[in-house]
N, CA, C and O of each residue as an XYZ file, in Angstrom:
392
protein
N     218.558     26.270     83.456
C     219.189     25.646     82.306
C     219.271     26.620     81.123
O     220.254     26.618     80.381
N     218.250     27.438     80.952
C     218.258     28.391     79.848
C     219.357     29.426     80.046
O     220.000     29.836     79.080
N     219.581     29.851     81.284
C     220.653     30.809     81.571
C     221.999     30.197     81.191
O     222.823     30.851     80.551
N     222.221     28.954     81.583
C     223.485     28.283     81.253
C     223.650     28.146     79.745
O     224.729     28.411     79.214
N     222.596     27.736     79.055
C     222.661     27.561     77.605
C     222.976     28.890     76.925
O     223.834     28.954     76.045
N     222.287     29.941     77.332
C     222.490     31.254     76.720
C     223.899     31.765     76.966
O     224.545     32.290     76.059
N     224.364     31.612     78.181
C     225.725     32.082     78.488
C     226.782     31.278     77.745
O     227.810     31.827     77.348
N     226.545     29.995     77.553
C     227.495     29.194     76.775
C     227.493     29.625     75.319
O     228.539     29.624     74.670
N     226.333     29.993     74.801
C     226.247     30.409     73.404
C     226.970     31.724     73.149
O     227.561     31.901     72.083
N     226.936     32.652     74.105
C     227.556     33.959     73.889
C     228.998     34.018     74.380
O     229.699     35.000     74.133
N     229.436     32.995     75.059
C     230.796     32.977     75.590
C     231.795     32.726     74.468
O     231.547     31.923     73.568
N     232.926     33.423     74.531
C     233.965     33.210     73.530
C     234.762     31.938     73.819
O     235.410     31.393     72.925
N     234.715     31.468     75.057
C     235.397     30.232     75.448
C     234.372     29.149     75.721
O     233.205     29.433     75.990
N     234.819     27.910     75.649
C     233.927     26.785     75.921
C     234.028     26.399     77.394
O     235.104     26.046     77.877
N     232.907     26.468     78.102
C     232.850     26.070     79.498
C     231.790     24.990     79.655
O     230.774     25.002     78.960
N     232.028     24.064     80.565
C     231.019     23.054     80.850
C     229.910     23.679     81.685
O     230.082     24.761     82.247
N     228.790     23.005     81.763
C     227.669     23.513     82.574
C     228.068     23.633     84.041
O     227.650     24.566     84.727
N     228.862     22.706     84.511
C     229.287     22.740     85.915
C     230.175     23.953     86.169
O     229.981     24.670     87.150
N     231.150     24.185     85.290
C     232.025     25.351     85.447
C     231.247     26.659     85.328
O     231.496     27.606     86.074
N     230.313     26.707     84.395
C     229.498     27.900     84.212
C     228.625     28.130     85.448
O     228.489     29.265     85.906
N     228.043     27.081     85.980
C     227.219     27.197     87.191
C     228.035     27.691     88.375
O     227.582     28.553     89.128
N     229.230     27.151     88.539
C     230.099     27.585     89.643
C     230.485     29.054     89.492
O     230.515     29.789     90.479
N     230.780     29.484     88.276
C     231.154     30.881     88.042
C     229.985     31.821     88.334
O     230.173     32.880     88.933
N     228.797     31.441     87.918
C     227.621     32.268     88.193
C     227.409     32.380     89.692
O     227.178     33.471     90.212
N     227.487     31.255     90.384
C     227.266     31.252     91.831
C     228.340     32.074     92.549
O     228.041     32.799     93.498
N     229.576     31.960     92.097
C     230.681     32.658     92.741
C     230.599     34.168     92.541
O     230.772     34.925     93.497
N     230.341     34.615     91.322
C     230.404     36.044     91.009
C     229.067     36.779     91.128
O     229.045     37.987     91.362
N     227.961     36.064     90.971
C     226.669     36.739     90.977
C     225.725     36.232     92.060
O     224.713     36.871     92.347
N     226.040     35.115     92.653
C     225.167     34.545     93.674
C     224.008     33.784     93.050
O     223.912     33.643     91.831
N     223.145     33.307     93.906
C     222.004     32.496     93.458
C     221.089     33.268     92.507
O     220.497     32.684     91.599
N     220.977     34.574     92.716
C     220.096     35.382     91.865
C     220.585     35.443     90.417
O     219.805     35.747     89.515
N     221.848     35.160     90.194
C     222.393     35.178     88.843
C     221.735     34.155     87.923
O     221.712     34.323     86.703
N     221.204     33.100     88.520
C     220.536     32.074     87.711
C     219.166     32.537     87.215
O     218.586     31.908     86.330
N     218.653     33.611     87.768
C     217.319     34.094     87.402
C     217.346     35.408     86.637
O     216.309     36.056     86.490
N     218.508     35.809     86.149
C     218.580     37.009     85.314
C     217.791     36.759     84.040
O     217.938     35.721     83.395
N     216.967     37.705     83.693
C     216.161     37.583     82.482
C     214.887     36.787     82.657
O     214.149     36.589     81.692
N     214.610     36.324     83.871
C     213.417     35.506     84.088
C     212.145     36.309     83.815
O     211.212     35.795     83.198
N     212.098     37.560     84.267
C     210.924     38.400     84.042
C     210.666     38.632     82.564
O     209.528     38.561     82.102
N     211.730     38.907     81.830
C     211.607     39.118     80.387
C     211.120     37.852     79.696
O     210.257     37.903     78.820
N     211.671     36.738     80.094
C     211.254     35.459     79.532
C     209.795     35.163     79.839
O     209.053     34.679     78.984
N     209.398     35.456     81.059
C     208.023     35.211     81.477
C     207.037     36.077     80.702
O     205.920     35.646     80.413
N     207.447     37.292     80.368
C     206.570     38.196     79.609
C     206.279     37.659     78.208
O     205.250     38.001     77.626
N     207.142     36.845     77.669
C     206.884     36.229     76.374
C     206.236     34.869     76.497
O     205.465     34.464     75.627
N     206.545     34.158     77.575
C     206.044     32.796     77.736
C     204.554     32.755     78.049
O     203.833     31.915     77.509
N     204.085     33.648     78.911
C     202.668     33.622     79.304
C     201.747     33.878     78.105
O     200.819     33.098     77.889
N     201.963     34.938     77.318
C     201.085     35.120     76.150
C     201.223     33.998     75.118
O     200.237     33.593     74.502
N     202.439     33.502     74.931
C     202.646     32.429     73.958
C     201.914     31.167     74.393
O     201.301     30.488     73.569
N     201.975     30.854     75.673
C     201.288     29.658     76.182
C     199.776     29.813     76.077
O     199.075     28.860     75.736
N     199.271     31.010     76.370
C     197.831     31.259     76.246
C     197.388     31.124     74.785
O     196.351     30.526     74.498
N     198.171     31.677     73.878
C     197.863     31.569     72.455
C     197.918     30.115     71.998
O     197.077     29.677     71.213
N     198.902     29.371     72.484
C     199.043     27.958     72.146
C     197.796     27.177     72.554
O     197.223     26.442     71.750
N     197.383     27.343     73.810
C     196.235     26.579     74.312
C     194.941     26.982     73.598
O     194.106     26.132     73.291
N     194.783     28.275     73.340
C     193.582     28.741     72.633
C     193.526     28.170     71.222
O     192.493     27.647     70.805
N     194.620     28.266     70.491
C     194.661     27.742     69.128
C     194.453     26.232     69.121
O     193.780     25.705     68.235
N     195.019     25.538     70.092
C     194.868     24.085     70.170
C     193.407     23.698     70.333
O     192.896     22.865     69.585
N     192.735     24.296     71.305
C     191.346     23.923     71.584
C     190.389     24.351     70.479
O     189.508     23.585     70.091
N     190.554     25.568     69.972
C     189.656     26.053     68.921
C     189.813     25.217     67.651
O     188.821     24.818     67.043
N     191.045     24.955     67.257
C     191.282     24.171     66.048
C     190.777     22.747     66.205
O     190.113     22.221     65.312
N     191.085     22.124     67.327
C     190.652     20.740     67.548
C     189.134     20.629     67.482
O     188.603     19.704     66.868
N     188.445     21.557     68.105
C     186.982     21.534     68.124
C     186.399     21.747     66.725
O     185.539     20.987     66.279
N     186.871     22.778     66.045
C     186.320     23.115     64.729
C     186.644     22.073     63.669
O     185.771     21.697     62.887
N     187.881     21.605     63.631
C     188.264     20.616     62.619
C     187.571     19.285     62.891
O     187.108     18.625     61.961
N     187.496     18.887     64.159
C     186.818     17.638     64.506
C     185.360     17.654     64.096
O     184.860     16.688     63.520
N     184.684     18.740     64.390
C     183.271     18.875     64.028
C     183.095     18.864     62.511
O     182.187     18.210     61.997
N     183.950     19.576     61.800
C     183.859     19.636     60.339
C     184.058     18.260     59.716
O     183.351     17.903     58.773
N     185.003     17.490     60.224
C     185.263     16.162     59.652
C     184.137     15.180     59.959
O     183.833     14.317     59.136
N     183.521     15.298     61.119
C     182.381     14.433     61.441
C     181.210     14.776     60.528
O     180.514     13.885     60.042
N     180.994     16.074     60.295
C     179.913     16.506     59.399
C     180.156     16.071     57.954
O     179.207     15.886     57.193
N     181.420     15.910     57.577
C     181.737     15.441     56.226
C     181.575     13.928     56.085
O     181.715     13.387     54.989
N     181.281     13.250     57.187
C     181.015     11.823     57.127
C     182.171     10.927     57.530
O     182.088      9.709     57.368
N     183.234     11.492     58.046
C     184.352     10.678     58.506
C     184.010     10.055     59.855
O     183.168     10.574     60.588
N     184.656      8.957     60.178
C     184.416      8.313     61.473
C     184.968      9.188     62.601
O     185.791     10.075     62.375
N     184.496      8.915     63.814
C     184.966      9.686     64.966
C     186.469      9.534     65.175
O     187.152     10.499     65.517
N     186.982      8.322     64.970
C     188.421      8.098     65.149
C     189.242      8.888     64.141
O     190.260      9.484     64.495
N     188.812      8.894     62.909
C     189.518      9.642     61.869
C     189.432     11.139     62.132
O     190.424     11.857     62.006
N     188.239     11.609     62.500
C     188.055     13.030     62.780
C     188.917     13.462     63.955
O     189.505     14.543     63.926
N     189.001     12.630     64.990
C     189.823     12.955     66.153
C     191.300     13.012     65.784
O     192.015     13.913     66.222
N     191.760     12.058     64.984
C     193.173     12.027     64.584
C     193.540     13.240     63.746
O     194.568     13.874     63.983
N     192.714     13.563     62.777
C     192.985     14.718     61.909
C     192.903     16.016     62.709
O     193.734     16.909     62.541
N     191.901     16.115     63.577
C     191.740     17.322     64.386
C     192.933     17.515     65.320
O     193.412     18.636     65.491
N     193.404     16.445     65.915
C     194.559     16.539     66.817
C     195.814     16.956     66.070
O     196.585     17.781     66.560
N     196.023     16.392     64.885
C     197.199     16.754     64.088
C     197.127     18.219     63.651
O     198.104     18.958     63.769
N     195.969     18.627     63.150
C     195.811     20.017     62.711
C     195.948     20.979     63.884
O     196.542     22.048     63.746
N     195.403     20.605     65.035
C     195.494     21.462     66.216
C     196.935     21.593     66.693
O     197.359     22.673     67.102
N     197.677     20.512     66.644
C     199.080     20.552     67.053
C     199.906     21.473     66.175
O     200.698     22.274     66.672
N     199.721     21.358     64.886
C     200.470     22.206     63.946
C     200.067     23.673     64.106
O     200.924     24.553     64.181
N     198.773     23.927     64.156
C     198.278     25.296     64.260
C     198.722     25.961     65.558
O     199.161     27.111     65.552
N     198.609     25.245     66.658
C     198.980     25.835     67.949
C     200.479     26.080     68.040
O     200.908     27.102     68.574
N     201.274     25.161     67.528
C     202.731     25.353     67.557
C     203.137     26.552     66.711
O     203.977     27.351     67.123
N     202.544     26.676     65.538
C     202.872     27.812     64.674
C     202.407     29.129     65.301
O     203.105     30.138     65.208
N     201.249     29.124     65.929
C     200.735     30.337     66.574
C     201.636     30.779     67.712
O     201.964     31.960     67.828
N     202.036     29.839     68.549
C     202.880     30.173     69.696
C     204.253     30.658     69.254
O     204.847     31.508     69.918
N     204.765     30.140     68.154
C     206.082     30.568     67.681
C     206.083     32.022     67.235
O     207.138     32.655     67.201
N     204.921     32.559     66.893
C     204.845     33.980     66.554
C     205.259     34.850     67.746
O     205.794     35.944     67.568
N     205.010     34.357     68.950
C     205.349     35.105     70.164
C     206.702     34.658     70.711
O     207.522     35.493     71.093
N     206.942     33.342     70.751
C     208.170     32.813     71.358
C     209.418     33.173     70.567
O     210.456     33.490     71.149
N     209.321     33.125     69.246
C     210.496     33.356     68.419
C     210.526     34.808     67.968
O     209.630     35.262     67.258
N     211.549     35.528     68.378
C     211.610     36.953     67.998
C     211.885     37.134     66.515
O     211.967     38.265     66.035
């Protein structure tokens, strides 16, 4: 799907996904759908690792800090999850977005 989206974005003409898929298959074969996969994977693996690390570290630290400040477990969990989501998404975008 990413190959189709990218090719549609750089194409000077508007083609449907079906027409684009048929053209790729006709002129490049099945392997044409996997062009750039290695390059994409080289950015995705570190970004995903950074995302998961930031998520777990932030959730643990913020949750513990809020419990120590006297907040209830439910409140600490909610705040920790929200902070972890924002932090991990921002961290991963440093790698995913050029």
